[in-house]
C-alpha positions as CSV (number, residue, x, y, z in Angstrom):
1,M,-133.1,-15.5,-137.9
2,M,-133.8,-19.0,-136.1
3,G,-132.9,-17.2,-132.6
4,I,-135.9,-14.9,-133.7
5,V,-138.3,-17.3,-134.9
6,A,-137.3,-19.8,-131.4
7,R,-138.4,-17.5,-128.8
8,M,-141.9,-16.5,-131.2
9,S,-144.8,-18.2,-129.4
10,R,-146.5,-20.7,-131.8
11,P,-149.7,-22.5,-131.0
12,K,-149.6,-26.3,-130.8
13,A,-152.5,-26.3,-133.6
14,M,-150.7,-23.4,-135.8
15,N,-150.7,-24.6,-139.7
16,S,-148.0,-23.6,-142.7
17,H,-150.2,-20.9,-143.3
18,E,-150.4,-19.5,-140.1
19,L,-146.6,-19.3,-139.3
20,Q,-146.1,-17.8,-142.4
21,R,-148.2,-14.8,-142.0
22,M,-146.9,-14.4,-138.3
23,I,-142.9,-14.4,-140.3
24,L,-144.0,-12.1,-142.8
25,S,-145.7,-9.7,-139.8
26,V,-142.3,-9.8,-138.6
27,F,-140.0,-9.0,-141.1
28,G,-142.1,-6.3,-142.4
29,G,-144.7,-8.1,-144.8
30,G,-148.4,-8.8,-144.2
31,S,-150.9,-11.3,-145.6
32,T,-154.2,-9.8,-147.3
33,A,-157.8,-10.3,-148.3
34,S,-156.4,-11.7,-151.6
35,G,-154.2,-14.1,-150.9
36,V,-151.4,-12.0,-151.9
37,S,-148.6,-11.2,-149.2
38,V,-147.1,-7.6,-149.4
39,S,-144.0,-6.2,-148.0
40,N,-142.1,-3.0,-148.7
41,D,-140.0,-5.5,-151.2
42,T,-142.6,-7.1,-153.3
43,A,-145.0,-3.8,-153.3
44,M,-142.8,-2.0,-156.2
45,R,-143.5,-5.6,-158.2
46,Q,-147.0,-3.9,-158.8
47,A,-146.6,-1.7,-161.7
48,T,-148.3,1.4,-160.6
49,V,-146.6,1.3,-157.2
50,Y,-142.9,1.1,-159.1
51,S,-144.0,3.8,-161.6
52,C,-145.2,6.2,-158.5
53,V,-142.4,5.5,-157.1
54,N,-140.2,5.5,-159.6
55,A,-141.3,9.3,-160.9
56,L,-140.8,10.7,-157.2
57,S,-137.8,9.6,-156.5
58,K,-136.1,10.4,-160.1
59,H,-138.0,14.2,-160.2
60,I,-137.1,15.2,-156.5
61,G,-133.5,13.5,-157.3
62,T,-132.8,15.4,-160.0
63,L,-133.3,18.9,-158.3
64,P,-130.6,21.0,-157.3
65,C,-130.6,21.3,-153.2
66,N,-129.0,24.7,-152.7
67,Y,-127.5,25.4,-148.9
68,M,-128.6,29.1,-148.9
69,M,-127.7,31.7,-146.8
70,V,-129.8,35.5,-145.5
71,D,-127.4,38.4,-146.0
72,G,-129.2,40.8,-144.7
73,R,-132.4,41.4,-147.7
74,N,-130.9,39.1,-150.0
75,R,-130.7,35.5,-150.1
76,V,-127.1,34.1,-151.5
77,K,-126.2,30.4,-151.9
78,A,-123.5,29.8,-149.5
79,T,-120.8,28.3,-152.0
80,D,-118.2,28.7,-149.8
81,E,-119.8,26.2,-146.9
82,D,-119.1,22.4,-147.0
83,L,-122.2,21.7,-146.2
84,Y,-123.4,23.1,-149.4
85,Y,-121.5,20.6,-151.4
86,L,-122.8,17.6,-149.5
87,L,-126.3,19.0,-150.4
88,H,-125.5,20.3,-154.2
89,D,-123.1,17.8,-155.3
90,Q,-121.6,14.5,-153.2
91,P,-122.8,13.5,-150.3
92,N,-120.4,11.1,-149.6
93,E,-117.9,9.0,-152.1
94,W,-119.5,6.5,-153.6
95,M,-122.7,8.3,-154.1
96,T,-123.9,11.6,-156.2
97,A,-126.7,13.8,-154.7
98,P,-129.5,12.7,-157.0
99,E,-128.6,9.0,-156.1
100,F,-128.9,10.3,-152.1
101,W,-132.2,11.9,-152.6
102,G,-133.7,9.6,-154.7
103,M,-132.5,6.9,-152.2
104,C,-134.1,9.1,-149.5
105,V,-137.7,9.9,-151.5
106,N,-138.0,5.8,-152.5
107,H,-137.6,4.9,-148.6
108,L,-140.0,7.6,-147.4
109,S,-142.5,6.5,-150.0
110,L,-142.2,2.7,-149.1
111,R,-141.2,3.0,-145.3
112,G,-142.2,6.0,-143.8
113,N,-138.5,6.8,-142.8
114,F,-135.3,7.6,-144.1
115,F,-132.4,7.6,-141.9
116,A,-128.5,8.9,-142.7
117,L,-126.1,8.7,-140.3
118,K,-123.9,11.9,-140.2
119,N,-120.1,11.2,-140.6
120,R,-118.2,14.1,-138.4
121,G,-114.8,12.2,-138.2
122,L,-112.7,11.7,-135.1
123,S,-115.3,14.7,-133.8
124,L,-118.8,14.0,-132.3
125,T,-119.5,17.6,-132.4
126,G,-117.4,19.2,-135.8
127,P,-119.0,19.6,-138.8
128,V,-120.6,17.0,-141.0
129,R,-117.8,15.4,-143.4
130,E,-120.4,12.9,-145.6
131,L,-124.1,11.7,-144.8
132,I,-124.4,7.9,-144.9
133,P,-127.6,6.7,-145.8
134,L,-128.8,3.6,-143.8
135,A,-130.0,0.5,-145.8
136,P,-133.7,-0.8,-144.8
137,G,-133.7,-2.9,-141.5
138,T,-130.3,-1.0,-140.4
139,V,-132.6,0.9,-137.7
140,Q,-134.3,-1.1,-135.7
141,D,-135.9,1.2,-133.1
142,V,-136.5,4.1,-132.4
143,K,-137.2,5.6,-128.4
144,Q,-138.4,8.7,-127.1
145,N,-136.3,9.1,-123.8
146,E,-137.8,11.2,-120.4
147,D,-136.0,14.3,-121.7
148,Y,-137.8,13.9,-125.4
149,S,-134.7,13.2,-127.2
150,L,-134.3,10.4,-129.6
151,T,-132.2,7.0,-129.5
152,Y,-131.8,5.1,-132.6
153,T,-130.6,1.6,-132.2
154,L,-128.6,0.3,-135.2
155,R,-127.5,-2.9,-136.1
156,Y,-124.4,-3.0,-138.0
157,P,-123.6,-4.8,-141.1
158,D,-120.7,-6.9,-138.8
159,G,-124.2,-7.8,-136.5
160,A,-122.6,-4.7,-133.3
161,I,-125.8,-3.3,-132.1
162,K,-125.0,0.1,-130.8
163,D,-127.4,3.0,-129.6
164,V,-126.8,6.1,-131.5
165,P,-127.7,9.9,-129.9
166,Q,-130.1,12.0,-132.0
167,S,-126.8,14.4,-132.4
168,Q,-125.7,11.6,-135.3
169,I,-128.6,10.6,-137.1
170,M,-130.2,12.4,-140.2
171,H,-133.8,11.2,-140.0
172,V,-136.2,12.4,-142.5
173,R,-140.2,11.3,-141.8
174,G,-143.1,10.8,-143.6
175,M,-146.6,11.0,-142.0
176,V,-146.3,10.9,-138.3
177,L,-148.8,10.0,-135.7
178,N,-146.4,9.6,-132.5
179,G,-144.7,12.6,-133.2
180,Y,-140.8,11.0,-133.8
181,L,-141.3,8.3,-136.2
182,G,-142.8,7.9,-139.7
183,V,-145.5,5.2,-140.3
184,N,-144.7,2.6,-142.9
185,P,-147.4,3.4,-145.6
186,I,-147.2,0.1,-147.4
187,Q,-148.8,-1.9,-144.6
188,Y,-151.8,1.0,-144.3
189,I,-152.5,0.4,-147.8
190,R,-151.0,-3.5,-148.2
191,E,-155.1,-4.3,-149.3
192,S,-154.9,-2.0,-152.4
193,I,-151.3,-3.2,-153.6
194,A,-152.6,-7.0,-153.0
195,L,-155.6,-6.4,-154.9
196,G,-153.4,-4.8,-158.2
197,L,-150.6,-7.9,-157.8
198,A,-153.8,-10.2,-157.9
199,S,-155.2,-8.5,-161.1
200,E,-151.6,-8.6,-162.5
201,E,-151.4,-11.9,-161.6
202,F,-155.0,-12.8,-163.5
203,G,-154.5,-11.3,-166.5
204,A,-150.7,-13.0,-167.0
205,R,-152.0,-16.7,-166.6
206,Y,-155.5,-15.6,-168.3
207,F,-153.2,-14.7,-171.2
208,G,-150.7,-17.1,-170.6
209,S,-152.9,-19.7,-171.1
210,G,-154.0,-20.3,-174.4
211,T,-157.3,-22.1,-173.6
212,H,-158.6,-19.5,-171.6
213,P,-159.9,-20.0,-169.4
214,G,-160.3,-23.9,-171.0
215,I,-162.3,-26.1,-174.0
216,I,-164.3,-28.6,-173.4
217,V,-163.4,-32.1,-175.6
218,E,-166.5,-34.3,-176.3
219,H,-165.5,-37.8,-177.6
220,P,-168.3,-40.2,-179.0
221,G,-166.5,-43.3,-177.2
222,K,-165.6,-43.9,-174.0
223,L,-161.8,-43.4,-173.1
224,S,-159.7,-45.1,-170.9
225,L,-157.5,-43.5,-168.3
226,E,-154.7,-43.4,-170.0
227,A,-156.3,-42.4,-173.2
228,K,-157.7,-39.5,-171.5
229,R,-154.6,-38.0,-170.2
230,N,-152.7,-38.6,-173.4
231,L,-155.6,-36.4,-175.2
232,E,-155.0,-33.8,-172.8
233,D,-151.2,-34.1,-172.7
234,S,-151.3,-33.6,-176.7
235,L,-154.3,-30.7,-176.7
236,T,-151.8,-29.0,-174.2
237,E,-148.9,-29.4,-176.1
238,V,-149.9,-28.1,-179.3
239,Y,-152.7,-25.2,-178.3
240,S,-151.5,-23.8,-175.2
241,G,-149.6,-20.6,-174.7
242,L,-150.6,-16.9,-175.7
243,G,-149.0,-18.0,-179.1
244,E,-151.0,-20.9,-180.0
245,S,-154.1,-19.4,-179.3
246,H,-155.9,-19.0,-182.8
247,R,-154.0,-22.5,-184.5
248,L,-156.4,-24.4,-186.7
249,M,-157.4,-27.4,-184.4
250,L,-157.9,-30.7,-185.9
251,L,-159.8,-33.2,-184.0
252,Q,-160.4,-36.6,-184.9
253,E,-162.6,-39.8,-184.3
254,G,-165.7,-37.5,-184.4
255,M,-164.6,-35.3,-181.3
256,K,-166.3,-32.1,-180.6
257,Y,-164.8,-29.4,-178.4
258,Q,-167.0,-26.6,-177.1
259,R,-164.5,-23.4,-175.7
260,V,-165.8,-21.9,-172.7
261,V,-165.2,-18.1,-172.8
262,I,-165.1,-15.7,-169.6
263,D,-164.3,-12.1,-171.0
264,P,-162.2,-10.2,-168.9
265,K,-164.5,-7.2,-169.5
266,D,-167.5,-9.0,-168.4
267,S,-165.8,-9.9,-165.2
268,Q,-165.0,-6.2,-164.6
269,F,-161.2,-7.5,-165.1
270,I,-160.2,-3.8,-167.0
271,E,-162.7,-1.8,-164.5
272,L,-160.7,-3.6,-161.8
273,R,-157.3,-2.6,-163.1
274,K,-158.7,1.1,-163.5
275,Y,-159.6,1.2,-160.6
276,Q,-156.7,0.3,-159.0
277,K,-154.2,2.5,-160.7
278,A,-156.3,5.2,-159.6
279,E,-156.6,4.8,-156.1
280,I,-152.6,3.7,-155.9
281,V,-152.2,7.1,-157.6
282,D,-154.4,8.8,-155.3
283,I,-152.1,7.6,-152.4
284,F,-148.6,8.1,-153.6
285,F,-149.4,11.4,-155.6
286,S,-151.8,12.5,-153.0
287,M,-154.1,13.5,-156.0
288,P,-156.8,12.1,-158.1
289,L,-155.4,10.3,-161.3
290,T,-158.7,12.4,-163.0
291,I,-156.4,15.4,-162.1
292,L,-153.4,14.2,-163.3
293,S,-154.6,12.9,-167.0
294,S,-158.2,12.1,-168.2
295,E,-158.6,9.3,-170.8
296,D,-162.0,11.1,-172.1
297,K,-160.0,14.1,-173.6
298,T,-157.7,14.8,-175.7
299,P,-154.2,16.4,-173.6
300,T,-153.6,19.9,-175.0
301,F,-150.6,22.4,-174.3
302,A,-152.5,23.8,-171.8
303,S,-153.9,21.4,-169.8
304,A,-150.6,19.7,-170.3
305,E,-149.1,23.0,-168.1
306,Q,-151.3,22.8,-165.6
307,F,-150.3,18.8,-164.8
308,G,-146.9,19.6,-164.8
309,I,-147.8,22.7,-161.8
310,N,-150.5,20.4,-160.3
311,Y,-147.7,17.4,-160.3
312,V,-145.5,19.7,-158.4
313,V,-147.8,21.5,-155.4
314,Y,-149.3,18.4,-154.9
315,S,-146.9,15.7,-155.3
316,L,-143.7,16.8,-155.2
317,M,-143.8,19.8,-152.4
318,P,-145.1,18.3,-149.6
319,I,-141.6,15.3,-149.6
320,I,-139.9,18.3,-150.7
321,V,-140.2,20.9,-147.7
322,S,-140.2,17.9,-145.7
323,I,-136.8,16.9,-146.2
324,E,-135.9,20.7,-146.7
325,K,-136.9,21.4,-142.9
326,A,-135.3,17.8,-142.0
327,I,-131.9,19.5,-143.3
328,L,-132.7,22.8,-141.0
329,R,-133.3,20.2,-137.9
330,D,-130.5,17.9,-138.5
331,L,-127.8,19.3,-140.6
332,V,-127.4,23.2,-140.0
333,P,-125.2,23.9,-136.9
334,D,-127.6,25.9,-134.0
335,D,-126.0,29.2,-134.6
336,K,-126.4,29.1,-138.0
337,K,-130.2,28.0,-137.8
338,R,-131.6,31.8,-138.2
339,T,-129.7,32.4,-141.2
340,H,-129.1,29.6,-143.4
341,Y,-131.5,26.9,-145.0
342,A,-131.7,24.3,-147.7
343,K,-133.7,24.7,-150.7
344,F,-135.2,22.6,-153.7
345,N,-134.8,24.5,-157.1
346,A,-138.3,23.6,-158.5
347,R,-139.0,26.6,-161.0
348,G,-137.3,24.2,-163.4
349,L,-140.4,21.8,-163.4
350,Q,-142.6,24.9,-163.5
351,R,-141.6,26.4,-166.9
352,G,-144.1,26.4,-169.4
353,S,-143.3,26.8,-173.0
354,F,-140.5,29.3,-174.2
355,A,-142.9,32.3,-175.0
356,E,-144.7,32.0,-172.2
357,Q,-141.3,32.1,-170.2
358,M,-140.4,35.1,-172.4
359,Q,-143.8,36.7,-171.6
360,S,-143.4,35.9,-167.9
361,F,-140.0,37.5,-167.5
362,A,-141.1,40.4,-169.7
363,I,-143.7,41.5,-167.2
364,G,-141.3,40.6,-163.9
365,I,-138.7,43.2,-165.5
366,D,-141.1,45.9,-166.5
367,K,-142.9,45.8,-163.2
368,E,-139.3,45.8,-161.7
369,I,-139.7,41.9,-160.1
370,F,-136.8,41.1,-162.0
371,S,-133.4,42.5,-163.2
372,P,-132.3,41.7,-166.6
373,N,-128.9,39.7,-165.2
374,E,-131.6,38.1,-162.3
375,V,-134.0,36.2,-165.5
376,R,-130.2,35.5,-167.3
377,L,-129.4,33.7,-164.5
378,M,-132.5,31.8,-164.3
379,L,-131.7,30.9,-168.0
380,D,-128.3,30.1,-167.4
381,E,-126.7,32.7,-169.2
382,N,-124.3,34.9,-168.5
383,P,-124.9,38.6,-167.0
384,Y,-124.2,41.8,-168.8
385,P,-123.2,45.2,-167.6
386,G,-125.8,47.1,-166.5
387,G,-128.1,44.2,-166.4
388,D,-128.4,44.4,-162.6
389,E,-130.3,47.7,-162.7
390,Y,-134.2,47.8,-161.6
391,R,-135.5,50.4,-164.5
392,T,-138.0,49.2,-167.0
393,R,-137.1,50.5,-170.4
394,T,-140.5,53.0,-169.8
395,S,-139.0,54.2,-166.4
396,S,-136.0,55.0,-168.3
397,M,-137.8,56.8,-171.6
398,K,-139.4,58.7,-169.4
399,D,-136.4,60.1,-167.3
400,D,-134.3,60.5,-170.6
401,A,-137.3,62.9,-171.3
402,K,-138.0,65.1,-168.8
403,P,-136.0,68.1,-169.5
404,E,-133.4,69.6,-167.1
405,P,-134.7,72.6,-164.2
406,E,-133.7,75.5,-165.3
407,E,-131.2,77.7,-163.1
408,D,-132.6,80.4,-161.5
409,S,-131.1,83.8,-163.7
410,K,-129.5,86.6,-161.5
411,E,-130.5,89.9,-162.1
């Protein structure tokens, strides 16, 4: 730390605020016009940012990630493969799959990149035995070589720095500008987050001070400096604070008071909070807040169902597809890339009511899109004998009603 600071060029006239701004820019933060410094960690203190990141990580983290295999015209789960267990259940000794994928989404949302070290044991070319997620700051640099391959510079916990080839790293990227490294979203939207943090601090201070924002006490006589200080301390002690804001105020010696009131609504505080929330939701969910919900209308079952569809399509699927393609590129062996792939099962998030599900499944079976056992598998129910046939009840009745062809009689 001291070595890095010592190597930074510092002008002779640099004050403490300028030095702080430089240090924050080096270690992931940045100053803003509102005066609030925003980094990847402090951004999570903003309520809307925390809510968005938490929702994305939880919902994607709980989706099962299946390792699939193409067998002719069929697609089946490759449960016999070691990679299936890593992706679906436990990627390493101390993490479950929901924790691992939730961490992946957190890093993508706050830093634009997720890195995991592929542990192959003693062999550098053998199968992947576990995936070790790399903490923020571990990857110091990503360089593209002359042959377009990538080299990752890692700083290990003991302080050692080592270059690791692309073959040993799983890398999931967010939005990409240079072709190989995701951009840090917090650096691009720190002004919006800083304004949200500043408005939260203003609201907390406003309601935390019982004399919002202050009162004027008028005394008929002339007070000494000590008397003024004592009067101010006594009023602050008794009437300051949110819980004391409505206490009866007793004044002596003919004193009068006048409350100075600044209505937060008049200062557009509430409107600012709504605007900041909508803007941040639009950034993280890739869809306007008006699509997610409407404060002017009472939600209905139809709107709730449409909300779920929009959320999966606009918010979750872009992240899910990026992860699936990164798995194909970095984890699936080259000789299996055309027949194996990873697939998150997001069907559960798109389910409607029980009646709607049954109606949809009935149509699918009647049109011979699904077999009864395939529908039962979606509902986590066991198959039954004869349920694998793609024969609708109507077609079965027609087949049973067909007369058998008469045999030609011999004369």
